[in-house]
N, C-alpha and C positions, 0 to 999 in steps of 0.2 A: 504493500500499500504506499509506504514511504517512497519506494522507488518510482511508483507511478506518479505521485505528486511531484517529485523532483524532475522527472522526465517531462511532465506536462509544463512545469514552470519554465524549464529550459526551452522548450518549443515556443512558449509564449514570448520569451525574451529575444529569441533569434531574429525576428523581423525588425525589432527595435534596434538591436545591435547592428544589423545590416544597414538600416537607414542612417545611423550615426556614422558608420564607416563610409557610406556613399557621400554624406554631407562633408566630412573631413577631406575626402579625396577631391571633391569638387573645389573646396577652398585651396587645396594644395595645387591643383591644376590652374586655377584662376591666378594665384600668386605667381606661379611659374611663368604663365603667359605674360603677365604684367612685367616681370623681370626681363623677359626676352624682348618685349617692346621697348622698354627703357634702355636695354643694352644696344639695340639697333639704333635708337635715337642718338645715343652717345657716339656710336661708330660713325654715323652720318655727320654729326656735328664735327667730330675730330677730323674726318676726311676733308670737309669743307674748310675748316680752319687751316689745315696743312696746305691745301691748294692756294688759299689766300696768302699764307706766309711765303710760299714760293714766288707768287706774283709780286709781292711787296719787295722781296729781295732783288728780283730782276729789275724792277723799276728804280730802286735805289742805286744799283750798279750802273745802269745806263745814264741816269740823270747826274750822278755824282762823279762817275769815272769815264763815261763816254764809251764803255766797252759794249759792243753790240750783243744783244741777248735774243735767244730763241726760247720762247715760252709755250708750253702746252698747258693751256688753262682750261681744264675740264673738271668741273665740280662733281661731287657725289651724285649718283643717279637717284638718290632717295627723295629729292625734292623736285617739284615741278618748275622747270626753267621759266615758265610764264609768270611765276609768282616770286621770282628772284630779281633783285636789283643790286648791281655792283657798280661803284664808282669811287673816284677820288674826290674828296671834298676839302676845301680850305676852311679852317675855323680861326676866328679871331677871339678866342676865349681862353685866357690863361689857365683857368681851372680845369677846363676840358683837356687842354693840351698837356697839362701836368699829369692828369689822370692816365692818359694813354701813352704819353711820350716820356714820362718820368722826369721831366725837367721843366723848369719855368720857361715858357715861351709865350710870346704874345700871339704868334701865328703858328699853325701847324697844318700838315696835310694828313688826313686819315683815309685809309682804304676802308670803305664801308660795304658791308654785305647786309641786305635786309631780305628776309623771307616773310612773305605776307600770308602764306597758307595756314593750314591748321597748325597749332602750336608755333605761331610766328616768333621769330627771334632775330637778333641783330648781332653782328660781329664788327668790331672796329679795330684797326691796326694802324699804329703810327708809322708813317712813311717818312723816313729822314731825308727829305729833299727840300730844296728851296721852294717856298710857297709861290715863287715867280716862275716856276717851271712851266713851260708851255707844251701842250699836247695838241698840235694843230689838227683840224679836221678837214682842212682844204689843202689842195696841192700847192698853194702859193709858197709855203715854207718847206714842204716835203715833196720829193719827186713822186710823180704819179706812177703807181705800180699795178694799175688795174689790168694791163695786158699780161702781167706775170701771175695774175689771179689773187691779188691782194688789195684790200680796201683799207683806207686810213680811218682810224678810230680815235676820237677824242676821249681819253680816259676820265676826264672831268665831267663828261656827260653820262657815259654808260660803258661798261666793260662786259660785252657778251662773251660767252664761252667760245673757245676756239684755239687755234694755233697762231701765235704771234711772232713777229720779228720786230724787235725794238731797235731803232737806230737813232743815233745822235745827229742832230743837224744844227748844233749850236754854232752860231756865227763867231768867228775868232775875236771879234770886237765886242761881243755881247757878254754880259756877266750872268745872264739868265739862261739856264739850259733849255734847249728845245728837243723834245723827244717825239720822233715819228713812230707811232705804233700801228704796224700793219697787221691786219688779221687776214689770214688765208681764207678765201671764199670757199664755201662748201659746195 
């Protein structure tokens, strides 16, 4: 009789124990999926940051040293390119410049990335170049390379993804660097 009561009680508890196990497993799966999503977001952010860092270094080299640069500027495929904006912007804000450049400056140039899609975010990087650096968008200061398959891009307007050749066209009598940014047409 005692065996029958214990056996019946165990059978009554089994569905409840199974339900608790399923609920716990559901939470574990949910938390695991959330961790994977967060990990993927971090990977995408870090890839974007690394690409921007590479572009920043190339711009600094061409503007400060005049050494031609070839740059493959392709960001992480995680984000919709239609919702991205990348450009160089001059700021006349000593506090902002100090935050990003680590030194007191009245003027600074920041490489800016802004993603306007879901979970929007921005990345800013200090570009150590003269605020007077010119990025012409017309062939008046830069040779036309359309026949070679290149278009001239003004980095202070927008920097689309692509393969670039950066060339210095600074006049020997000028103290301000002129950088011709040619993007290979697709």
